[in-house]
C-alpha positions, 0 to 999 in steps of 0.5 A, a space after each residue: 518276943 515279936 509285935 505284930 501289926 496289921 489292918 483289918 477291915 470291918 463293915 459296921 451295921 451292913 453299911 459298905 464303907 470300909 472301916 479301919 481297925 488296928 490289931 496289935 497282937 503280942 506273942 512269945 516264941 520259943 526254940 525250946 521242945 515242948 516237954 521243955 519249956 518252963 512253967 512261966 513260958 507254959 503258963 504265958 502260952 496258956 494265957 496268950 490273947 490278942 488284943 483288938 483295938 478298932 479305931 473306926 474311920 471317920 470321914 469319907 472311906 469311899 475315897 480312901 478306898 476307891 477299890 470299894 463301891 456302891 451296889 446299886 440294883 437299878 441304874 435307870 428309870 428303864 430297867 426299873 420299869 423292866 423289873 416291874 414288868 418282871 414281877 407283874 409277869 411272874 403274878 400273872 402265871 402265878 395267879 392264873 395256876 391257882 385259879 386253874 387249880 381252884 376250877 379244877 377243884 370246884 372251889 370255884 364256879 364256872 361263873 366266877 372262873 370265865 371272866 377271871 381267866 379272860 381278864 387274865 389271858 388279856 393281861 398277859 398277852 398285853 404284858 407278853 407284847 411289851 416284853 417281847 424284846 427282853 422275855 422273847 420265851 415266856 417258857 424259858 423265863 419260868 425256868 429261870 424263876 424256877 416257876 411250876 406252873 404247868 396249868 398256867 403254861 397251858 392256859 396263857 401259851 398253848 389254849 388262850 381261852 378260858 376252860 368254859 370256852 376250850 371245852 362245853 361252857 357250863 356257866 351258858 344257858 343260852 338257847 340253841 336257836 341263839 347259840 348258832 345265830 351267834 356261831 354263824 354271825 362270829 363266822 362271817 364277821 371273821 371271814 370278812 374281816 380277813 377280806 378285808 386285810 384285817 390280818 394282824 394278831 391283835 385284830 384276829 385274835 378276838 375274832 377266833 376267840 369270840 367264835 369258839 366261845 359261841 360254838 362251845 356254847 352249842 351242845 348239839 356240837 362234838 367236843 371235836 368238831 371241827 371248827 372247835 379244834 381248828 379254831 384252838 390251833 389257829 388261836 395257840 399259833 397267834 399266842 405265839 405272836 405279838 400283838 403287832 405281828 401280821 399273819 403272811 398271805 400262806 397263812 391268811 389263805 390256810 385260815 380262810 379255807 379253814 373257816 369256810 371248812 368248818 363253817 360249812 360243816 357247821 350248817 351241815 351238821 345243824 339239820 341232821 342234830 335237829 333231826 
């Protein structure tokens, strides 16, 4: 008869501390062929059991077994803040996706959709600036966390403005004359800001967003009007930059040219449309 003794490691109640147990097993071994075993031996083999007695070790098990370490999900306050920001970014993207689908399915009105979407876009841009070092590419962030949100990606990363602004605004009841006056005001403000060297992204982006929004209110303009198209293209460029970034000299010059060109096209289109 051979007695074997070995140590078992046991996890109790989900605790990571190692507990020690001693297991004693008594087995019989025989050199006889299986067919020639006595009835007594066969009975012993059938009744063979492993009696295990676990003696839980009290005290500092972690010290006794230094290879076992506690698992800490967060190292410090900064890392906790980073994961909180990840959660906020995840929530904004998911919420935008739901909002876009609700608007497309006519679950909410354009009047409810537009301010909610504009708020989400503003929150996204603010958080994107905060996470520019840890999340330089939002699309890769979405892939890493398996976020299938194409509508949100288009609205937040490409368009940068609500659908009611990107296309003709259904929520606007502003008269044509007032809408035209707003467009002229936004054109002049944007061009003057560039001349005053206000070229940071957080300075230029609101001006272009207001301009595109006001152009969308003018029913006389076609959806592919030069000012709308160029405005959306520039907003998409700014969406790829951080808020503190600035347009370089070449970009500023090109934007000035596009604004002046579309402003002239806007003025020239008014008499023809009104006629």
